[in-house]
C-alpha positions as CSV (number, residue, x, y, z in Angstrom):
1,X,76.6,112.2,96.8
2,X,75.7,109.3,99.1
3,X,75.5,110.6,102.7
4,X,75.9,108.1,105.6
5,X,72.8,107.8,107.7
6,X,72.5,106.3,111.2
7,X,70.1,106.1,114.1
8,X,71.2,107.8,117.3
9,X,68.0,107.8,119.3
10,X,65.7,104.9,120.2
11,X,62.8,106.7,118.7
12,X,64.5,106.1,115.3
13,X,65.3,109.7,114.4
14,X,67.5,109.7,111.3
15,X,70.4,112.1,110.9
16,X,72.7,112.8,107.9
17,X,76.2,114.0,108.7
18,X,78.0,115.1,105.5
19,X,81.2,116.1,107.4
20,X,82.2,116.9,111.0
21,X,81.8,115.5,114.5
22,X,78.6,114.3,116.2
23,X,78.4,113.5,119.9
24,X,76.7,110.2,120.5
25,X,75.3,108.6,123.6
26,X,77.7,106.9,126.1
27,X,80.6,109.4,125.6
28,X,81.1,108.4,122.0
29,X,81.7,110.7,119.0
30,X,81.2,110.0,115.3
31,X,83.6,111.7,112.9
32,X,83.4,112.1,109.1
33,X,85.7,114.1,107.0
34,X,86.3,114.5,103.2
35,X,89.9,114.3,102.2
36,X,90.1,112.9,98.7
37,X,93.8,113.6,98.3
38,X,94.8,111.6,101.4
39,X,95.4,107.9,101.8
40,X,95.0,108.1,105.6
41,X,93.4,110.5,108.1
42,X,93.6,110.5,111.9
43,X,91.8,112.3,114.7
44,X,94.0,113.5,117.4
45,X,92.7,113.8,121.0
46,X,94.4,115.9,123.6
47,X,93.8,115.1,127.2
48,X,93.7,117.6,130.0
49,X,97.3,116.5,131.0
50,X,98.4,117.5,127.5
51,X,99.0,113.9,126.4
52,X,97.7,113.1,123.0
53,X,96.2,110.0,121.4
54,X,95.5,109.4,117.6
55,X,92.8,107.3,116.1
56,X,92.8,106.4,112.4
57,X,89.6,107.0,110.4
58,X,88.4,104.3,107.9
59,X,88.4,105.2,104.2
60,X,85.1,105.2,102.4
61,X,84.2,105.7,98.8
62,X,84.7,109.2,97.2
63,X,87.3,110.4,99.6
64,X,85.3,110.3,102.9
65,X,86.9,108.9,106.1
66,X,84.9,107.9,109.2
67,X,85.3,106.7,112.8
């Protein structure tokens, strides 16, 4: 299985995230999920005032979705 790799620190440390959420610098979050039976996947954010916002994830090969 090909795992997505990316740099998150200036020192060049490499991390592999098979699935899940990873907090990144500057209030960003990286998401990766495996949902081979789905055509679309969204992450839903709930604010403190109970309002929600949805963000679609991009489909990768082999059923993975990322944002």
